[in-house]
VOVO-676035 format. One line per 8 residues: their letters; for each residue x, y, z negated of N, C-alpha, C, CB. Coordinates in steps of 0.05 Angstrom, whole numbers, plus 5000, padded with zeros to 4 digits. Each point is the difference from the previous one (the first is absolute). Glycine has a CB too. Layout:
BEGIN
a = X/Y/Z/X/Y/Z/X/Y/Z/X/Y/Z  ...
***
This chain:
BEGIN
mpeyrkdp = 5609/6355/8716/5004/4987/4974/4973/4997/4987/5046/5020/4995  4952/4961/4985/4974/4996/4987/4991/5025/4985/5011/4951/4995  4963/5051/5001/4989/5023/4986/4977/4992/4982/5014/5030/5038  4986/4980/4937/4977/4996/4983/4980/5023/5006/5029/4978/4963  4946/5015/5038/4979/5020/5003/4978/4995/4979/5010/5004/5050  4980/5018/4939/4980/4998/4979/4972/5006/5010/5036/5012/4967  4945/4971/5028/4972/5005/5007/4990/5022/4981/4993/4952/5016  4996/5070/4996/4991/5022/4983/4975/4995/4984/5021/5030/5033
vvkrwvii = 4964/4949/4974/4975/4994/4986/5005/4982/4976/4975/5004/5043  5036/4972/4961/5003/4981/4978/5029/5000/4989/4964/4972/5021  5053/5045/4991/5028/5003/4990/5016/4974/5003/4984/5034/4967  5009/4950/5052/5014/4975/5006/5023/5006/5019/4958/4972/4992  5065/5016/5003/5023/5003/5018/5000/4978/5020/5026/5023/4964  4982/4983/5061/5004/4980/5020/5029/5004/5011/4950/4997/5012  5060/4983/5000/5027/5001/5013/4996/4999/5030/5023/4979/4960  4984/5042/5054/5001/5000/5029/5028/4990/5007/4966/5039/5006
sterakrp = 5035/4935/5002/5025/4986/5002/5010/5001/5029/4987/4970/4962  5026/5053/5045/5010/5003/5027/5023/4981/5006/4986/5047/4999  5028/4944/4980/5022/4981/5004/4991/4973/5011/5025/5024/4963  4951/4969/5029/4989/4974/5010/4977/5005/5019/5014/4977/4958  4986/5047/5054/4978/5008/5017/4998/4983/5025/5004/5047/4982  4972/4949/5026/4995/4989/5026/4988/5022/5018/4992/4954/4980  5012/5043/5046/4987/5018/5018/4970/4995/4999/5042/5003/5030  4942/5018/4974/4971/4995/4998/4989/4978/5018/4996/5047/4988
hdfqvtpe = 5016/4950/5036/4989/4980/5018/5007/4971/4991/5003/5033/5037  5015/4965/4944/5006/4973/4989/4977/4989/4984/5048/5012/4999  4932/5005/4995/4978/4990/4983/4976/4991/5017/5015/5032/4965  4988/4968/5061/4978/4988/5016/4997/4971/4993/5009/5033/5038  4967/4959/4957/4995/4973/4990/4991/4982/5023/4988/5018/4955  5013/4956/5041/4989/4981/5018/4971/4996/4993/5044/4976/5006  4938/5029/5013/4971/4999/4993/4993/4972/4990/4990/5034/5035  4991/4966/4946/4991/4974/4989/4984/4985/5021/4999/5020/4954
evktgfcp = 5003/4954/5044/4985/4983/5018/4971/5002/4993/5039/4968/5005  4944/5037/5016/4972/5002/4996/4987/4972/4999/5000/5045/5023  4987/4949/4955/4988/4974/4997/4970/5002/5006/5034/4987/4965  4957/4994/5049/4971/4999/5007/4986/4980/4981/5010/5012/5049  4964/4990/4950/4985/4983/4983/4977/5015/4988/5041/4972/4990  4945/5015/4992/4976/5012/4988/5008/5024/4982/4977/4956/5001  5008/5066/5002/5004/5023/4983/4973/5010/4990/5042/5014/5025  4954/4988/4948/4974/5008/4990/4993/5029/5006/5007/4967/4964
fdygneht = 5013/5049/5044/4994/5028/5006/4992/5004/5029/5031/5013/4964  4971/4967/5053/4995/5003/5028/4970/5005/5005/5039/4970/5010  4956/5044/5012/4973/5005/5009/4985/4974/5004/5015/5042/5023  4961/4955/4966/4985/4976/5002/5002/4982/4975/5005/5003/5049  5015/5003/4934/5005/4983/4976/4990/5015/4975/5039/4978/5022  4943/5040/4981/4991/5017/4977/4988/4983/4977/4991/5037/5032  4998/4940/4975/4988/4983/4979/5021/4987/4982/4961/4992/5031  5064/5009/4977/5021/4986/4985/5013/5019/4979/5008/4970/5039
tppeilaf = 4985/5055/4961/5011/5019/4980/4979/5005/4979/5030/5021/5035  4978/4990/4942/4979/5010/4982/4983/5021/5014/5031/4992/4960  4944/5012/5030/4982/5020/5013/5013/5027/5002/4961/4975/4982  5032/5038/5041/5012/5027/5004/4989/5020/4980/5007/4989/5049  5011/5028/4942/4993/5022/4982/4994/5025/5016/5029/4980/4964  4985/5023/5058/4997/5022/5018/5007/4991/5027/5012/5033/4964  4973/4977/5056/5007/4993/5028/4992/5024/5017/4995/4950/4992  5022/5056/5028/4993/5019/5020/4990/4983/5024/5034/5036/4984
rpadtqpn = 4941/4966/5022/4987/4983/5021/4975/5014/5010/5019/4958/4979  4971/5035/5044/4975/5012/5010/4977/4994/4981/5016/4994/5047  4966/5025/4952/4977/4998/4980/4982/4976/5006/5002/5049/4995  4998/4941/5029/4982/4978/5007/5013/4972/4995/4978/5030/5033  5046/4969/4954/5013/4975/4994/4997/4994/4971/5032/5005/5038  4968/4969/4955/4997/4992/4972/5027/4997/4986/4958/4976/5013  5043/5028/4961/5024/4996/4985/5011/4972/5004/4985/5034/4966  5041/4963/5033/5014/4974/5001/4995/4985/5027/4996/4998/4950
tpgwwvrv = 5000/5018/5071/4998/4990/5027/5018/5016/5018/4952/4985/4992  5052/5005/5033/5016/5016/5018/4988/5028/5006/5016/4957/5021  5000/5060/4990/4991/5027/5007/5016/5022/4986/4955/4981/5006  5060/5012/4974/5015/5019/4984/5026/5009/5014/4981/4980/4959  5030/5043/5033/5027/5007/5008/5019/5004/4976/4981/5021/5041  5007/4982/4935/5016/4999/4975/4982/4987/4979/5027/5042/5012  4984/4939/4972/4986/4987/4979/5016/5002/4974/4977/4968/5032  5009/5034/4945/5012/4998/4974/4986/4978/4984/5013/5049/5001
vsnkfpav = 5004/4932/4989/4989/4978/4984/5017/4997/4975/4984/4976/5042  5004/5010/4938/5016/4994/4977/5022/4980/5007/4960/5008/4970  5063/4994/5017/5021/4980/5005/4990/4973/4990/5036/5036/4996  4968/4944/5021/4990/4973/4993/5016/4988/4976/4986/4993/5048  5039/5016/4949/5017/4992/4978/5009/5024/4985/5015/4959/5026  4967/5054/4959/5006/5026/4988/5020/4999/4977/4955/5014/5014  5061/5007/4984/5018/5003/4977/4985/5009/4975/5037/5011/5031  4940/5003/4973/4984/5010/4978/4971/4996/5007/5035/5034/4988
dpelpvdr = 4947/4971/4992/4972/4993/5003/4982/5023/4989/5011/4951/4996  4972/5061/5021/4983/5022/4991/4978/4992/4981/5010/5021/5043  4985/4953/4954/4979/4991/4982/5009/4997/4971/4980/4976/5039  5046/5025/4957/5010/4997/4972/4998/5027/4985/5032/4964/5016  4964/5035/4958/5001/5024/4984/5029/5009/4996/4957/4987/4976  5046/5038/5017/5027/5010/4994/5004/4997/4970/4999/5034/5038  5017/4946/4955/5003/4993/4972/5030/4998/4993/4956/4975/5001  5053/5042/4982/5028/4999/4991/5002/4983/4975/5009/5045/5020
yghgmyda = 5013/4940/4977/5004/4984/4976/5030/4995/4997/4955/4978/5005  5052/5014/4971/5028/4994/4994/5005/4970/4999/5002/5043/4974  5023/4951/5031/5010/4972/4998/5026/5002/4984/4978/4984/5045  5018/5017/4928/5023/5005/4983/5010/5029/5006/5013/4951/4999  5012/5051/5007/5012/5027/5006/4993/5009/5029/5037/4990/4968  4951/4992/5048/4996/5006/5029/4972/5012/5004/5032/4963/5013  4966/5053/5009/4974/5011/5007/4990/4986/5025/5012/5045/4980  4962/4952/5021/4987/4987/5024/4973/5013/5004/5025/4956/4992
mtgfgyhe = 4963/5038/5031/4973/5008/5005/4988/4982/5022/5011/5048/4987  4962/4952/5014/4987/4984/5020/5006/5010/5027/4963/4990/4968  5035/4992/5052/5008/5007/5028/4979/5014/5016/5029/4961/4997  4960/5060/4992/4980/5016/5015/5014/5015/5023/4972/5005/4959  5013/4999/5063/5010/5016/5022/4986/4993/5026/5044/5004/4978  4962/5011/5042/4989/4995/5027/5023/4991/5018/4963/5034/4994  5032/4946/5024/5019/4992/5019/4986/4995/5026/5030/4979/4964  4973/5039/5055/4986/4999/5025/5018/4999/5024/4962/5024/4979
viietpdh = 5028/4966/5043/5016/4998/5025/4986/5017/5021/5017/4953/4989  4998/5064/5025/4990/5015/5022/5009/4986/5026/5001/5045/4974  4980/4943/5040/5006/4986/5025/4999/5022/5021/4981/4954/4985  5041/5054/5027/5003/5025/5014/4990/5000/5029/5038/5008/4971  4959/4968/5040/4992/4998/5028/4991/4972/5006/5032/5037/5013  4950/4958/5006/4994/4973/5009/5023/4987/5015/4952/5013/5002  5067/5003/5008/5022/4989/5017/5022/4988/4982/4989/5035/5035  5012/4939/4966/5020/4985/4983/5029/5008/5007/4966/4963/4996
nstfalfd = 5039/5043/5029/5028/5004/5009/5009/5029/5001/4994/4959/5026  4990/5059/4963/5008/5028/4999/5013/5006/4973/4962/5012/5032  5044/5013/4964/5011/5010/4974/4996/5030/5000/5034/4962/4997  4968/5049/4979/4994/5029/4997/5016/5017/5020/4990/4992/4951  5035/5001/5054/5017/5015/5018/4989/5001/5028/5039/4987/4972  4945/4993/5035/4989/4998/5028/4971/5008/5002/5032/4963/5007  4956/5045/4971/4972/5009/5001/4999/5026/5016/4989/4979/4956  4988/5026/5057/4996/5027/5010/4993/5018/4977/4984/4983/5046
ykqaeevi = 5016/5043/4958/4996/5019/4978/4973/4997/4987/5031/5032/5023  4949/4961/4993/4973/4997/4989/4999/4977/4981/4980/5019/5041  5032/4958/4966/4999/4977/4982/5016/5005/4975/4996/4970/5040  5027/5044/4962/5016/5007/4977/4983/5018/4981/5043/4997/5027  4943/5021/4985/4983/5018/4984/4978/4984/4985/5009/5038/5032  4979/4943/4982/4979/4984/4987/5011/4984/4976/4977/4996/5044  5048/4994/4959/5012/4986/4977/5004/5019/4977/5024/4969/5032  4986/5055/4973/5003/5020/4979/4974/5007/4987/5039/5019/5024
wayvtrfr = 4940/4983/4991/4973/5005/4989/4991/4977/4981/4989/5028/5041  5019/4948/4967/4994/4977/4982/5015/5003/4974/4992/4970/5040  5033/5038/4961/5016/5005/4976/4986/5021/4982/5043/4989/5025  4950/5033/4988/4988/5022/4984/4973/4993/4988/5024/5032/5031  4960/4954/4985/4973/4992/4990/5002/4982/4976/4982/5005/5047  5035/4975/4955/5002/4981/4977/5014/5013/4977/5001/4962/5032  5019/5055/4973/5014/5014/4978/4980/5017/4984/5042/5002/5028  4942/5013/4986/4980/5017/4986/4980/4984/4985/5006/5035/5035
miakderv = 4985/4943/4976/4980/4984/4987/5011/4986/4975/4978/4993/5044  5046/4996/4958/5012/4986/4977/5007/5020/4978/5019/4965/5031  4988/5060/4977/5007/5020/4980/4977/5008/4982/5034/5017/5032  4942/4976/4976/4976/5006/4983/4998/4982/4976/4977/5016/5041  5037/4961/4960/5000/4982/4977/5018/5011/4978/4992/4960/5031  4997/5047/4947/5015/5014/4979/5021/4982/4987/4960/5028/4991  5039/4946/5014/5020/4982/4989/5025/5000/5016/4964/4971/4983  5035/5039/5042/5023/5000/5017/5018/5025/4994/4974/4976/5036
kyilifrn = 5051/5019/4961/5019/5022/4996/5018/5005/5024/5000/4990/4952  5004/4990/5065/5017/5004/5023/4991/4983/5023/5038/5010/4970  4965/5001/5055/4993/4986/5025/5024/5002/5018/4951/5011/4995  5059/4965/5013/5023/4999/5018/4990/4988/5027/5033/4995/4961  4972/5019/5060/4995/4990/5027/5027/4993/5012/4958/5028/5006  5045/4949/5006/5026/4992/5011/4996/4981/5024/5021/5005/4955  5000/4993/5060/5000/4982/5024/5026/4984/5001/4970/5033/5025  5027/4941/4977/5023/4982/5004/5000/4991/5029/4998/4985/4952
hgkeggas = 5024/5019/5062/5002/4992/5028/5022/4980/5004/4982/5045/5014  5012/4933/4997/5021/4979/5005/5004/4982/4977/5022/5032/5031  4989/4945/4974/5005/4980/4979/5018/5011/4979/4994/4964/5033  5028/5049/4975/5019/5012/4981/4988/5023/4984/5038/4985/5030  4941/5027/4981/4986/5021/4986/4979/4990/4981/5009/5029/5039  4987/4945/4960/4981/4988/4981/4973/4995/5012/5024/5023/4965  4972/4979/5061/4974/4995/5012/4995/4970/5003/5002/5044/5025  4978/4946/4962/4994/4971/5002/4984/4993/5025/5000/4998/4950
lahphsqi = 4987/5022/5062/4985/4997/5025/5010/5021/5020/4959/4981/4976  5044/5010/5049/5010/5019/5021/4979/5020/5009/5031/4964/5014  4944/5030/4983/4979/5018/5009/5003/5027/4986/4968/4961/5008  5030/5061/5007/5005/5027/4988/4981/5005/4976/5016/5016/5045  4996/4989/4932/4983/5006/4977/5017/5015/4979/4972/4959/5008  5015/5056/4975/5012/5012/4977/4983/4994/4976/5020/5037/5028  4989/4972/4948/4987/4992/4976/4996/5023/4981/5020/4955/5005  4962/5042/4976/4995/5019/4979/5000/4984/4974/4973/5032/5030
iatpvvpk = 5043/4977/4950/4998/4989/4973/4996/5023/4981/5030/4960/5012  4949/5038/4972/4995/5020/4979/5003/4987/4973/4968/5025/5031  5044/4990/4950/5007/4989/4974/4991/5019/4978/5039/4975/5020  4959/5015/4956/4993/5017/4977/5023/5013/4987/4962/4971/4992  5062/5026/5019/5024/5013/4990/5015/5013/5024/5004/4967/4961  5012/5053/5033/5016/5014/5021/5026/4984/5003/4980/5046/4990  5027/4946/5035/5024/4985/5004/5025/5015/4991/4978/4977/5039  5042/5009/4952/5025/5012/4990/5013/5017/5021/5006/4962/4969
tvqeeldg = 4995/5029/5055/5014/5015/5022/4986/5027/5004/5013/4957/5022  4961/5043/4978/4985/5025/5003/5004/5018/4976/4966/4977/5029  5033/5011/4947/5004/5016/4976/5027/5014/4999/4970/4968/4976  5050/5018/5035/5027/5013/5001/4999/5024/5019/5022/4955/4991  4964/5043/5031/4997/5023/5018/4985/5022/4987/5001/4969/5039  4977/5025/4947/4985/5020/4986/5017/5015/4979/4958/4973/5007  5057/5011/4978/5016/5012/4979/5022/5018/5012/4991/4961/4971  5022/5029/5050/5021/5016/5013/4989/5026/5013/5024/4958/5008
akdyysyk = 4952/5039/5005/4988/5024/5012/4992/5020/4979/4984/4972/5038  5006/5018/4939/4992/5018/4978/5024/5015/4988/4962/4969/4990  5060/5016/5007/5025/5013/4990/5009/5022/5019/5013/4957/4978  4987/5038/5048/5008/5019/5019/4982/5025/4999/5018/4963/5030  4956/5032/4968/4981/5022/4999/5004/5017/4975/4967/4973/5027  5038/5013/4951/5004/5014/4974/5024/5019/5002/4980/4961/4975  5040/5031/5040/5025/5016/5002/4997/5022/5021/5026/4960/4986  4963/5033/5037/5000/5019/5023/4973/5011/5007/5037/4975/5017
ercvfcdm = 4941/5014/4971/4973/5009/5006/4993/4997/5029/5003/5032/4962  5008/4947/5050/4994/4993/5028/4998/4970/5002/5024/5041/5018  4961/4950/5003/4998/4971/5005/5025/4991/5013/4950/5003/5005  5062/4975/4985/5025/4990/5011/4996/4990/5028/5015/4988/4954  4962/5001/5052/4995/4990/5027/4996/5023/5020/4978/4959/4980  5009/5062/5012/4998/5024/5017/5028/5011/5006/4954/5010/4981  5063/4990/4998/5027/5010/5004/5016/4982/5019/4999/5020/4954  4996/4954/5044/5013/4981/5019/4991/5006/5029/5002/4965/4964
inqerieg = 4972/5040/5040/4990/5006/5027/5014/5025/5010/4956/4979/4989  5045/5042/4995/5013/5025/5008/5029/4996/5007/4968/5025/4971  5046/4959/5012/5029/4995/5005/5004/4985/5026/5008/4999/4950  4975/4981/5055/5003/4984/5024/4994/5017/5025/4987/4959/4975  4994/5059/5023/4994/5017/5023/5022/5020/5005/4951/4994/4991  5062/5015/4988/5023/5019/5003/5023/4986/5014/4985/5025/4959  5022/4951/5031/5023/4985/5011/4993/4987/5027/5016/4992/4953  4961/4995/5049/4992/4987/5025/5015/4975/5007/4988/5044/5014
rriveene = 5031/4947/4970/5017/4977/5008/4987/4973/4994/5039/5029/4991  4941/4971/4991/4989/4974/4992/4970/4997/5009/5032/4999/4961  4958/5021/5054/4972/4999/5008/4997/4981/5024/4993/5047/4984  4986/4936/5014/4995/4980/5021/4975/5009/5016/5020/4964/4972  4959/5045/5015/4976/5008/5013/4988/5024/4984/4991/4953/5018  4993/5063/4995/4986/5022/4987/4976/5007/5016/5043/5017/4980  4934/4989/5007/4977/5011/5014/4988/5022/4982/4991/4956/5024  4985/5052/4983/4988/5023/4986/4998/4996/4970/4975/5009/5041
hfiafepy = 5018/4967/4950/4994/4995/4972/5021/4982/4985/4952/5006/5013  5065/4980/5002/5018/4981/4987/5028/5002/5011/4961/4970/4993  5057/5020/4991/5028/4998/5008/5011/4973/4991/5006/5051/4996  5012/4938/5021/5013/4974/4994/5030/5004/5002/4961/4974/5018  5053/5016/4962/5029/5003/4999/5013/4977/4985/4995/5050/5003  5031/4948/5002/5016/4981/4985/5009/5014/4974/5016/4976/5043  4977/5013/4934/5007/5015/4975/5030/5002/4996/4957/4984/4980  5051/5038/5008/5028/5006/4995/5014/4977/4986/4989/5049/4999
aarfpfet = 4998/4940/4981/5012/4977/4984/4985/4974/5007/5013/5032/4962  4985/4963/5064/4986/4976/5009/5013/4975/4989/4988/5023/5042  4995/4958/4948/5010/4975/4988/5007/4980/5021/4972/5009/4961  5014/4993/5062/5003/4979/5021/5004/5012/5027/4970/4970/4972  5042/5016/5047/5003/5010/5027/4973/5005/5012/5043/4975/5005  4954/5049/5006/4975/5008/5014/4976/5003/4982/5018/4978/5040  4986/5024/4934/4978/5006/4982/4989/5027/5008/5021/4974/4962  4953/5028/5041/4987/5024/5011/4977/5008/4982/5014/4988/5047
wvlpkrhs = 4984/5038/4946/4978/5010/4984/4982/5017/5018/5028/4998/4958  4946/5001/5036/4981/5017/5014/4984/5015/4979/4996/4968/5039  5004/5059/4963/4987/5017/4980/4982/5020/5013/5040/4994/4970  4937/5012/5016/4984/5022/5010/5014/5026/4994/4958/4974/4992  5041/5045/5027/5012/5026/4995/4985/5016/4979/5016/5000/5048  4958/4997/4951/4985/5013/4979/5005/4986/4974/4964/5014/5033  5040/5001/4945/5004/4988/4974/4974/4985/4992/5034/5036/4987  4968/4939/5009/4977/4984/4992/5010/4976/4984/4973/5015/5040
hdfgsite = 5016/4981/4936/5009/4978/4983/4983/4975/5005/5015/5032/4966  4962/4971/5047/4980/4979/5001/4994/4992/5029/4980/5017/4958  5027/4958/5049/4994/4990/5027/4970/5002/5006/5039/4969/4997  4944/5027/4983/4971/5001/5004/4989/5027/5009/4997/4964/4967  5019/5057/5030/4991/5027/5007/5007/5007/5029/5005/5013/4953  5006/4968/5062/5007/5005/5028/4976/5010/5016/5036/4965/4997  4968/5054/5020/4978/5012/5016/4997/4985/5027/5007/5045/4978  4971/4960/5036/4995/4987/5025/5022/5006/5020/4951/5002/4991
eevksfar = 5057/5024/5011/5021/5007/5018/5027/4987/4992/4977/5043/5009  5028/4955/4965/5024/4987/4991/5000/4970/5006/5004/5035/4964  4973/4952/5035/4999/4972/5007/5009/4996/5029/4962/4993/4968  5030/5024/5050/5008/4998/5028/5031/5003/5002/4955/5019/5015  5056/5002/4972/5029/5004/5001/5015/4978/4986/4991/5049/5001  4998/4941/4977/5014/4979/4985/5001/4974/5017/4984/5020/4957  4993/4973/5056/5000/4977/5017/5020/5002/5023/4952/4993/4988  5049/5031/5023/5018/5005/5023/5030/4997/4992/4965/5031/5020
imkdvlhr = 5042/4981/4957/5029/4999/4993/5007/4972/4990/4999/5049/4988  4983/4937/4999/5006/4973/4991/5004/4982/5025/4974/5007/4957  5008/4995/5062/5003/4984/5024/5026/5007/5015/4949/4996/5004  5057/5030/4998/5024/5008/5015/5025/4991/4986/4975/5039/5017  5027/4964/4957/5024/4992/4985/5004/4969/5002/4995/5040/4969  4983/4946/5026/5002/4970/5002/5007/4991/5028/4967/4997/4962  5024/5018/5058/5006/4992/5027/5030/5005/5006/4953/5011/5014  5058/5011/4975/5029/5004/5003/5015/4977/4987/4993/5050/4999
iyivlnnp = 5000/4942/4977/5013/4978/4987/4997/4974/5015/4993/5023/4956  4983/4973/5055/4994/4976/5016/5019/4998/5024/4952/5002/4985  5050/5021/5030/5016/5000/5024/5030/5000/4994/4963/5024/5023  5046/4994/4960/5029/5003/4995/5012/4977/4986/4993/5049/4999  4992/4939/4982/5011/4978/4984/4989/4973/5008/5005/5032/4963  4979/4967/5059/4991/4975/5012/4980/4986/4981/5043/4996/5025  4937/5020/4965/4978/4989/4984/5010/4986/4975/4974/4995/5042  5039/5019/4940/5010/4988/4976/4978/4995/4980/5044/5022/5007
pynfliht = 4960/4960/4974/4982/4998/4977/5002/5026/4983/5004/4949/4999  4974/5059/4989/5002/5024/4983/4977/4999/4980/5021/5026/5038  4981/4992/4943/4978/5006/4982/4995/5030/5001/5012/4961/4969  4962/5047/5030/4995/5028/4994/4980/5001/4978/5010/5014/5047  4992/5007/4937/4983/5003/4976/4993/5029/4997/5020/4959/4978  4956/5046/5012/4991/5027/4995/5002/5005/4970/4969/4999/5041  5048/5019/4951/5002/5008/4972/4983/5025/4996/5047/4980/4996  4934/5018/4987/4982/5022/4993/4999/5003/4970/4973/4993/5042
apvmdegk = 5015/5029/4949/4998/5004/4972/4979/4981/4988/5012/5048/5006  4990/4947/4968/4980/4982/4987/4972/5012/5003/5035/4985/4967  4946/4997/5030/4972/5008/5005/4991/5022/4980/4991/4954/5017  5020/5046/4959/4991/5020/4980/5010/5028/5006/4999/4963/4967  5010/5042/5057/5008/5027/5009/5026/5010/4987/4952/5009/5007  5064/4974/4984/5026/5008/4989/5018/5010/5022/4995/4967/4963  5020/5054/5032/5020/5010/5018/4990/5019/5021/5022/4958/4993  4956/5055/5003/4988/5017/5020/5019/5022/5009/4956/4991/4981
lyyhwhve = 5059/5021/5000/5018/5022/5007/5027/4991/5011/4977/5026/4965  5032/4950/5026/5028/4993/5005/5004/4975/5017/5010/5022/4958  4969/4962/5046/5004/4976/5016/4990/5005/5029/4995/4971/4958  5014/5012/5060/4995/5003/5029/4997/4972/5012/5025/5046/5002  4952/4947/5007/4997/4973/5011/5017/4997/5026/4953/4996/4979  5055/4980/5026/5018/4995/5023/5001/4970/5007/5027/5041/4987  4983/4954/5036/5004/4972/5009/5030/4994/5001/4957/5002/5027  5050/4975/4964/5027/4990/5003/5000/4976/5018/5013/5017/4953
iiprltrv = 5002/4985/5070/5002/4978/5019/5028/4988/4996/4967/5022/5034  5034/4952/4961/5026/4987/4994/5004/4976/5019/4997/5015/4952  5018/4989/5070/5007/4977/5017/5017/4980/4983/4998/5029/5042  4997/4945/4962/5014/4980/4985/5024/4990/5016/4957/4986/4977  5064/5030/5022/5024/4995/5017/5024/4991/4983/4983/5034/5032  5017/4970/4942/5021/4992/4982/4987/4986/4976/5031/5038/5015  4985/4948/4970/4990/4986/4976/5010/5013/4975/4998/4957/5026  4985/5044/4954/5008/5010/4974/5014/4976/4986/4962/5034/4997
agfewgsg = 5063/4971/4994/5016/4978/4988/5008/5007/4971/5017/4988/5047  5004/4998/4944/5008/5001/4972/5006/5028/4990/5017/4955/5006  4999/5061/5010/5007/5026/4990/4976/5018/4997/5044/4996/5023  4938/5003/4996/4975/5016/4999/4983/4992/4976/5001/5005/5050  4995/4969/4946/4984/4991/4978/5013/5006/4973/4982/4964/5029  5044/5034/4970/5014/5003/4975/5005/5029/4992/5021/4958/5009  4980/5060/5011/5007/5028/4994/4978/5020/5004/5045/4988/5013  4935/5005/5004/4980/5020/5007/5008/5017/5023/4985/5000/4953
fyinpvpp = 5041/4999/5056/5009/5014/5023/4991/4985/5025/5040/5017/4975  4955/4997/5047/4996/4988/5026/5024/5008/5018/4949/5001/4995  5059/4980/5022/5021/5006/5019/4988/5001/5028/5035/4977/4970  4967/5046/5042/4988/5005/5026/5023/5004/5020/4958/5020/4981  5046/4961/5038/5022/5002/5019/4995/5018/5024/5012/4955/4986  4965/5058/5015/4994/5018/5022/4992/5027/4989/4985/4962/5030  5032/5059/4973/4992/5026/4990/4973/5009/5012/5049/5012/4996  4934/4999/4988/4973/5007/5011/5001/5020/5023/4982/4992/4955
edaakylv = 5039/5024/5047/5003/5018/5022/5004/4985/5026/5019/5035/4970  4997/4943/5029/5004/4983/5023/4975/4985/5008/5048/4996/4987  4937/4995/4992/4976/4985/5006/4979/5017/5014/5009/4972/4959  4988/5053/5031/4981/5018/5012/5008/5007/5029/4990/5020/4955  5036/4985/5049/5009/5006/5027/4995/4977/5019/5036/5029/4981  4969/4947/5009/4996/4976/5017/4970/4996/5007/5041/4979/4979  4942/5025/5001/4971/4997/5005/4990/5021/5020/4994/4981/4954  5017/5043/5044/4991/5022/5018/5012/4997/5028/4995/5030/4960
enyqelie = 5031/4966/5042/5014/5002/5026/4997/4975/5017/5031/5031/4978  4967/4946/5009/4999/4975/5016/4973/4990/5007/5042/4989/4978  4938/5023/5010/4972/4991/5003/4991/5002/5029/4990/5014/4954  5012/5010/5058/4990/5004/5027/5017/4984/5020/4984/5045/4987  5042/4953/5008/5017/4984/5018/4991/4971/5001/5038/5031/4990  4956/4958/4986/4992/4972/4999/4972/4996/5011/5028/4994/4960  4955/5026/5037/4973/4999/5013/5003/4998/5030/4980/5027/4962  5036/4990/5049/5004/4999/5029/5013/4974/5009/5004/5050/5000
ktkse = 5015/4940/4985/5013/4975/5007/4980/4977/4999/5042/5017/4981  4940/4983/5000/4979/4979/4998/4981/5001/5024/5003/5002/4950  4990/5022/5059/4982/5003/5023/5013/4990/5025/4980/5039/4978  5046/4964/5025/5014/4992/5024/5006/4970/5002/5020/5045/5001  4978/4941/4976/5006/4971/5000/4976/4984/5010/5033/5007/4962
***
């Protein structure tokens, strides 16, 4: 029968709709048609992008030339502009401000036809180091209040270019979604004097039914009140509110679990479109005691429609326990099947 479940962080209710449930394998998608043609992110086309801000390349190569294995450039069509001042003003009863911010693209590999799920561990680690390096640098700008790192994969996931890339947008305000998490985590801490995310990790490890991957420093699981089929969260086991404080050993573990989880999704769901985003505390160090940075991976398998928009409820037709079981139990079987074909 259907069941309401409450998110312990933001107190949002979701409906796990077993009455309209689909079996997990019903969500395997038809891969998108790969289009060929000019791509500004391709190896050898460095002159067609804005100048690189950061690149991992041999010391004897010049910026904006071949030789790199990860590049970071400004977005050619940015949502925000770092050259603008931070200026708040009113428009009658409305509030507005200038469009200050950073908008950068991390070009994750020279290989146009690869994706994060298919990277080797070293390449995944290099991408994470690019995230960390730019995060720490942008955080030094006192005008910045929040830094969001995210990845859009596939057309339905919002990717305008197929070449593997992710993005960073930094803003002078804290996004509403993150503020709701901060407020919810603070409320929980005020009542229980514990981090709600740490408690979630402990609960998931006790039950074991929703865990997808785990290593020395990180854990990945389907959240109890998952909004979407196969929604997966990745959290550091160590309490940490700030993504920028990640250690060298944690970078290795983080790269490994992200690649492993995304590879499971790639194989089991046949390379679906998805978004992943890193939620971290605001730059001004808010939430040190009660917030916990994490990644939310959201495969784009269902559409948000009228009821969701009108009510704030999400309807998830796949119980997270079933999704976790399917990702864990069918992965190796499908790997072997792929090898034999």
